[in-house]
N, C-alpha and C positions, 0 to 999 in steps of 0.2 A: 851270341850274335854280334856284329860289330854295333858299338852303342851310336846310338843318335844324338849328332852334335848339336843342341840346342842355345838358343839365344836369346837373352832376357830382355822383353821391351819393360822400362822403368826399375826403379830399386822400391817398388812398393813394399809395405811390411807383411803382404802375404806371400810375396816371393822371398824376402829376406828369411823369414820367422821358419815356411812350412815346404814350400816350391824347390827353392834352392836348395836346401838342405837335403829334400828327398831326392832331389834327381841327382845330390852327389851321394846318396848313399846305395843308390841300385845301379850294377853294372851295365845295364839298358842305357843309360844316358849321360851324357856329359856337356856340362855346360862350360863351351869356348867363346862368351862375351855377352856383353849388358850394354844396355844404353839408357841415358838418361840426359836430359837437356841442363840438369847442372852437373857439368864436367866434373866437379872435386867429389860431390858425391856418388858418378857412377866410378870414379877410380875408388873411394874409399871402400864401396862394397866390393868392386873387384878382388882386392887386395884381402880383403876380409874372408872372401870364399875362394879365393885362389883361382880364377878366372882371368884368366890370359889376355882378353882384350878389352875394351871399354869403349865406348863411343859418345859423343854429344846428340849425337844424329839417326832418327831413328833409319832414316832411309842410308846410310852408312852401313847401320846393322844389317838391312837388308841386303846391300850389295856385297857382303863378306861371302867368297863362296864357300866359305867353309860351314857357316850358318845352315844347317838342314831344317832345322825345325822353330817357332819363335813361339814362347810363352808369353801373353800377354794379360796382364793384372792391372791395366790402366782403367779409370775413371770409365763407367757405366757408358758415357756418352761418346767414347773413343772407340768401344770396341770395334765395329764394324766397319769402322772404314780402316784401323788398325789392320784386322784380320782380313781383308781387302786388299789392301798395300802389300802385307807377307804372300798372301796366294800367289796375288800377280808376279811378285818377284821367284816364285817357286818354292814357298816354303810351307812346310805344313806347319798348324795352326793350335795350338792348345791355348782357349780362351776361359777366360774365368767366368763365371753367371756374373749376371742374365747375360747371354752372347750380345741379345741386343736390344734397343729400346722398344721395339716393338714388332708385332710377326712380319708388317712387310720391310722392312730394315734387314731382318733376318734373312726372308728371301732373295733379298739383292745381291746379299753373300752367300747363298745357296748356288743362284748362278754363278756366283766366281768359280765357285768349286767345282761346278760341273766342266766349265771352261778349263780349269787348270787342271782338275784329278788329283790335288793333294788332297790330304788329310786336313778335315778340320772338325771338333769337338769341343764342348761348352764343358766345362772343367765344375762336373760335380764331382767332388771328394767321396762323397758320402756313400756313392752308389757301388763305391770299391771295396768297401768294407767288409770283413770275411761275416758280420754280424749282420747287415743288413742282405748279404747274398744268404745266409743261412732262415733270414726270415723272411725272404720270400720263397725259398724250398718248405719251408713250412707249412704255410699259405698251400702249396702246389701240392703238399703230400692230402690234402685234407681233413688235417687231424684238425681243424678249427670250425671243420665242416661248413657250410657257405658261409663265405666274409661275405660281409653284408656293410660296415661301417669302419671305417678309420678317423679317429681323433688325433690330431698333433698338433703342436705348436712349438713354434722357437721364437723366445724373448729374450732380448739384452738390455744390458743399460748401457746406454752410449752417454758420457756426459762432457763432450765437448762436441759444441754448438757449430765450430767451425770445419769438424768433418765432412767429407765430402758426400757421407749420405743422407746429409740434411738438406744439400744444395741442388736445387730443382733442373738445373742447369745443366750436372755433371748427370743427370739420370739418377739422382738419389733416391729414398724412401723406401719405408720396411718392406712392402712386398717384393721389389727386386732383390733387396736384401739378406732378409731373414725368412718373410712370407714363402718365397719360391720354395723352401725345404718342405715344409710340409706337404706344399702340392708336389712337389718330385716325390716327396716317399708313398704317395696313393699313386702316381702315376706309373710307379715301380713296382710297389708290392699288387696293385689292382692287374697291371700288365695289360691296360686300358688308358683312353684319353677320356677326359671329361665330356660330355654334353652338353652342360651347362652351369653357368656359375651366378651365385647371388652373395654379392660382398659390402659391405662399408669399408670406409675409411675415417681414420681420425686425422684432424690436421691441426699445427698449431695458427696456420692462415690459412686464407682461401687460397694464394697462390703459392702457399708451401708445400713440402713432399707431405705424403703421408707418412706418420707416425706410427701408426697401427693400422693393421689388416685384420678382419675376420671374414670368416662366410661359410658358405656352402658349397660343392663342388659338388653336379650330381652323374657317376656312370652310369655306363648299361649296366643292365639285368638288375635293376635297384637296390644300387650300391652307393655308396655319400663317403663323402671327406668332410668333416667339420673342421675347419681349420681356422689356425690366428698366427701373428707374426709383431711383433712391436720392437721400438728401438729404446723405449724410454720407459720399461717396466724392467722386476726382477729378471736375470738369467731362470730359463725354461726351456728345457729342450725335448719331451719324449714323444713318445708315437704309442698310442692305443687300437689295436686291430681285435675287433668284436665278430665274431662268428655265432652260428645257430650248435656246434658244440664245445664251445670255449672261448676263450681270447689269450690275446699275447702283448705283453709290454716292453718297449723299447725305452729303457732310460737312456739318458743323457743320447740323443740318440744325434745329434748332429754333431758334437767337439768332444771325444771321448778321447783321454788320456792315451798317449801312445804308448804311454811305459805300463800302464795298468790293465788289468783282465777287465770286459766288459759280460754282461749279461743281458738275455733275455728271460722273461717272466712268462711261465706260461698259466693258465689256469683253467679247470673243469667248467661245465655250463654249470653245475649247480654246485659250484662253492661260493656260495653265497658270502660266508664270512671269512673269505680267505685263509683258508685251514689247510689246503692241498695245495701250495705255489710249489711249481716246479721250476729251477732255475738250472739256465743253460750258459753257462762258462764260457768263454773267449780268450785266448790268449792275447796278449799285448798286439794291436797291428798299428801300422802309420800308413791311416786312408791315403793321404798323398802319394808314398810311395807307391803304393797299389796303381793310384792311378796315371803317375807318368810313366811308369814298368809296361802297362799294358798297353798305352799310345803308341809308347817307344815296338814294341814288340808288332801292332799295328800297321806302323810304318813300313816296317823290315817285311812285311808280310808273313809274319807267321804265326799270328790270328785274324781274324776278322775285329771292326772295330764296333766294342758294342754298342756306342752310343755316339752315331753317325749326326752329321747337321741337321736331318732329317728329324729328330728328336727332337733337336734342339727350336727349328720352326713349331713344330707342334706343342711344346712348352709356351713360346710365346703366345701362339692363338688363346692359349689358358690366361696367361698374364691380360691381353689384351681384354677379353670380358670380362675378366675380374673390374678391371679399370671401368669400362662403359657402365659396369652393373651399379657400381660405387658411385659415378657422377650419375646416374639415371635413376638409381633407388628401384630398380627394376632385376628381373630374372635375365639373362642375358645365353643366349646360343651361342657356343663355342664354334669358330671355322674348324673345318678339319682338313683345309689345305696343310699338307707337308713340304709343298715344291718339287 
């Protein structure tokens, strides 16, 4: 297929370290332009990655007729406005998570998507990794019996107090940065949306961001997710899926090395002492490459988009319920409108 020509909004670290290299590695994508308010930085990154054009204005990037799609890694508080501007300029949008600050904002973007007809997707790279796809197939196969519980966590050590993740005005906080991954895992593996949330936050100051989140999400058919996420803890990211006939462990679940094999561990129901563990091995895979390849193919009409904006809206309703639960110290029902 003809490569989709991408423009990159900002020179953010995730763009430099992961997404631009991924786009340059797959034949379905071509990076043709980048923008940054810092002109020298835009020029430097463009030179580093062999990007032919660089702009100091987002509007100039959007006015470039060669650019077909936009990748947005700006701070969380800019996601919706940047995506709306791109969509109205006729550009497809791949936007970093969380797509919005709340469901109301996401619904505004969903309305623009309906008006413009462009493709818009929230960039959760984990959902494209072959191991995550295999884990979902294991559940579908019935091998674990009726799956009733998922336990998942993602914590990191972030020792930079100036990082945008600690700035409430930019949409920082543990929930939007790391807590979303266990939540996404449960929605992905249960293939359902939660009906209620009970959660708590830890904050360093009353008006500061949440530095840790923990909670329970109730899913239909008496299924549950126990989850946590934190910005100032030891690195940990794993998923455990427990069923009536066995259970599954996914270690290093969010950031596996693209150069090393990954594994899933399967245990039988009565293996109390962990003596009969089956290890399923997966060849090294770059989940960012899988993500941008699939998005480009959806733009070209070769496949149906796996994760349309309606999924992102549903996810934002979950985050809204978690925030309300933490604030009110109460169980909160999850709104169901996908837009």
